[in-house]
C-alpha positions in Angstrom: -10.7 -18.3 0.3 -7.3 -17.6 1.4 -8.1 -14.8 3.7 -11.0 -16.3 5.1 -11.9 -14.3 8.5 -9.1 -12.3 8.2 -9.4 -8.6 9.4 -7.4 -5.9 7.0 -6.9 -2.2 7.2 -6.1 -0.7 4.1 -4.5 2.9 3.7 -5.7 5.2 0.7 -8.0 2.7 -0.3 -10.8 4.6 -1.3 -9.8 4.8 -5.3 -6.9 3.5 -7.3 -4.9 0.5 -6.6 -5.8 0.7 -2.6 -9.4 0.4 -3.9 -8.5 -2.6 -5.9 -6.6 -4.3 -3.1 -9.6 -3.7 -0.7 -11.7 -5.5 -3.5 -9.3 -8.5 -3.7 -8.9 -9.0 -0.4 -12.7 -8.7 0.3 -13.3 -11.4 -2.3 -10.8 -13.6 -0.7 -12.9 -13.6 2.6 -11.3 -10.6 4.5 -13.2 -7.9 6.2 -11.9 -4.6 5.2 -11.0 -1.1 7.0 -11.4 1.6 3.8 -8.9 4.4 5.7 -8.7 7.6 3.3 -8.2 11.0 3.9 -11.3 11.6 1.5 -14.3 10.0 3.6 -17.1 10.4 1.3 -15.1 8.1 -1.3 -14.0 5.8 1.1 -17.4 5.4 2.6 -18.7 4.7 -1.0 -16.1 1.8 -1.3 -17.1 0.2 1.9 -20.6 0.5 1.1 -19.7 -1.4 -2.1 -17.8 -4.1 -0.5 -20.8 -4.6 2.0 -22.9 -5.3 -0.9 -20.7 -7.8 -1.9 -21.2 -9.5 1.3 -18.2 -8.6 3.3 -18.0 -6.4 6.3 -16.4 -3.1 5.7 -16.2 0.0 7.3 -14.8 3.7 6.5 -12.3 5.4 8.3 -11.0 8.9 7.6 -7.5 9.2 8.0 -4.3 11.8 7.2 -1.3 9.0 8.1 1.0 12.1 8.3 -0.8 13.0 11.6 -0.3 10.7 14.6 -3.5 11.7 16.3 -5.4 11.0 13.1 -3.5 7.3 13.0 -4.1 6.5 16.5 -7.7 7.3 16.3 -8.1 5.2 13.2 -6.8 2.0 14.4 -8.6 2.6 17.5 -11.8 2.6 15.5 -10.5 -0.3 13.4 -10.1 -2.1 16.7 -13.5 -1.3 18.4 -15.3 -2.7 15.1 -13.2 -5.9 13.9 -11.4 -6.6 17.6 -8.5 -7.9 15.8 -6.0 -6.9 13.1 -4.4 -9.5 11.1 -3.2 -7.6 8.0 -2.1 -3.7 7.4 -1.4 -2.7 3.9 0.8 0.9 3.7 -0.7 1.9 0.5 -1.3 5.9 1.0 0.5 7.9 -1.1 1.0 11.1 -3.2 3.3 12.6 -6.1 4.3 16.2 -6.2 6.8 16.1 -9.2 9.7 18.5 -10.3 13.4 18.4 -11.3 15.5 18.7 -8.1 16.6 22.3 -8.7 12.8 23.4 -9.1 11.2 21.1 -6.2 9.9 23.2 -3.4 10.6 22.0 0.2 7.3 22.0 1.3 6.6 19.2 -1.8 9.4 17.3 -0.6 8.0 17.4 3.0 4.5 16.8 1.9 5.5 13.5 -0.4 8.0 12.1 2.6 5.2 12.7 5.2 2.6 10.6 3.6 4.5 7.9 2.0 7.0 7.4 4.2 6.2 8.9 7.6 2.6 7.7 7.2 3.6 3.9 6.9 6.1 4.6 9.7 3.0 5.6 11.9 0.6 3.2 10.7 3.2 0.3 10.9 4.2 1.3 14.8 0.4 1.0 15.7 0.1 -2.1 13.8 2.9 -3.9 15.7 1.6 -2.8 19.2 -1.5 -4.9 18.3 -0.1 -7.7 16.4 2.9 -8.3 18.9 0.2 -9.0 21.4 -1.2 -12.0 19.4 2.2 -13.2 17.8 0.9 -12.4 14.4 0.2 -10.5 11.5 1.0 -9.1 8.2 2.3 -5.7 7.1 2.7 -5.0 3.4 4.0 -1.8 2.0 3.6 -0.7 -1.5 6.7 0.7 -2.6 7.8 1.3 -6.4 10.4 0.3 -8.9 11.3 4.1 -8.7 12.8 3.2 -5.6 15.4 1.0 -7.3 15.9 2.8 -10.5 15.1 6.4 -9.6 13.2 8.8 -12.0 13.7 11.9 -13.3 11.5 14.7 -11.8 10.5 12.5 -8.7 13.4 12.8 -6.4 10.8 13.0 -3.5 8.7 10.3 -4.2 11.8 8.1 -5.3 13.2 8.9 -1.8 10.3 7.9 -0.2 9.7 4.8 -1.7 13.2 3.7 -1.3 13.1 4.5 2.4 9.8 2.3 2.7 12.1 -0.7 1.7 14.2 -0.1 4.4 11.5 0.3 6.9 10.1 -3.0 5.9 13.5 -5.2 6.4 13.8 -3.5 9.4 10.1 -4.2 10.8 10.8 -7.8 9.7 14.2 -8.2 11.6 12.6 -6.6 14.7 9.7 -8.7 14.8 10.0 -11.8 13.3 10.4 -13.2 16.6 6.6 -11.9 17.7 5.3 -13.4 14.6 4.9 -10.6 12.3 5.6 -10.5 8.6 6.9 -7.5 7.2 6.9 -7.6 3.0 6.7 -4.8 0.3 5.5 -4.8 -3.4 7.2 -2.6 -5.8 4.7 -2.0 -8.9 6.1 -0.8 -12.3 4.1 1.4 -15.0 0.6 0.1 -13.9 -2.5 1.3 -16.2 -4.4 3.9 -14.2 -6.9 6.9 -14.8 -3.3 8.8 -15.0 -1.7 6.7 -17.6 -5.1 6.5 -19.8 -4.9 10.2 -20.5 -1.6 9.9 -22.3 -1.1 10.5 -25.8 -0.5 6.8 -28.0 2.9 7.7 -28.5 3.9 8.8 -25.0 2.5 5.4 -24.1 4.5 3.3 -26.7 7.4 5.1 -25.5 7.0 4.1 -22.1 6.1 0.6 -22.8 9.4 0.2 -24.6 11.1 0.3 -21.5 9.1 -2.6 -20.4 10.3 -6.3 -21.7 6.6 -7.7 -21.5 5.8 -4.6 -23.5 2.6 -3.7 -21.7 1.5 -1.8 -18.7 0.5 -3.8 -15.5 -3.1 -3.5 -13.8 -4.2 -2.7 -10.5 -5.0 -6.7 -10.3 -1.7 -7.6 -11.0 -0.4 -5.7 -7.7 -3.4 -7.1 -5.9 -2.6 -10.4 -6.8 1.2 -10.0 -5.3 -0.3 -8.5 -1.9 -2.8 -10.9 -1.6 -0.3 -13.8 -1.6 2.1 -12.0 0.7 -1.1 -11.6 3.1 -2.1 -15.5 2.9 -0.9 -18.3 5.0 1.2 -19.3 1.4 3.5 -16.5 2.4 4.2 -17.4 6.4 8.1 -18.4 5.4 8.5 -14.9 3.4 9.6 -11.8 5.4 11.5 -8.8 4.8 11.4 -9.2 1.0 10.1 -7.1 -1.8 8.2 -8.5 -4.8 8.5 -7.0 -8.0 5.2 -6.3 -10.3 6.9 -4.3 -13.1 6.8 -6.7 -16.4 10.7 -6.9 -16.0 11.4 -3.3 -16.2 13.8 -3.8 -13.6 15.8 -7.2 -12.7 
């Protein structure tokens, strides 16, 4: 198991891609902190991981609030004693074309997607730098590189994550910290499942491989970056998009 004995904190891990990453890491031997604003769903996910044989706790966390972030990391450290891996996965969308986008919708998306990753990464670096070891992996998006109509806020937040990742990588490489990002394309989710067949087929035309990715595709990239196999990789972005962006 590639992550045997590692301790990982994953934000936004109660459901979706975050949950898939949590289960994937647990399967590879890691103990998991499930941090999410929805504590009921987070506890359900943590319980499922415990039933699979790994240690897991749920932590209520609004990543946009410094007090929540500090408390979450304190809770994690009291339980596990060490932090090997942070996955910045928490994210939201509030889509609209630029002229109709409300300022509060811009702020909400940037606060969760970008500020949240900044706050969590800062706490993680404090811990990891003392041990001169750690992996920080942030979930960006293909739209960070391509843009997307109706997603000025989301695209900007995910592009900002790339700059944040590269800066952390340069600032803390000497402390043994690796910082990388994964940029998913169109991933099969509950949201894409409700789209009509016509819309899904049109979306697939933009993907050279002609199919949506899965949560497992993203999970595999995250696990690789978290593992010893990626110890000589930092400041990089792994694109998981079926060729949609090259």
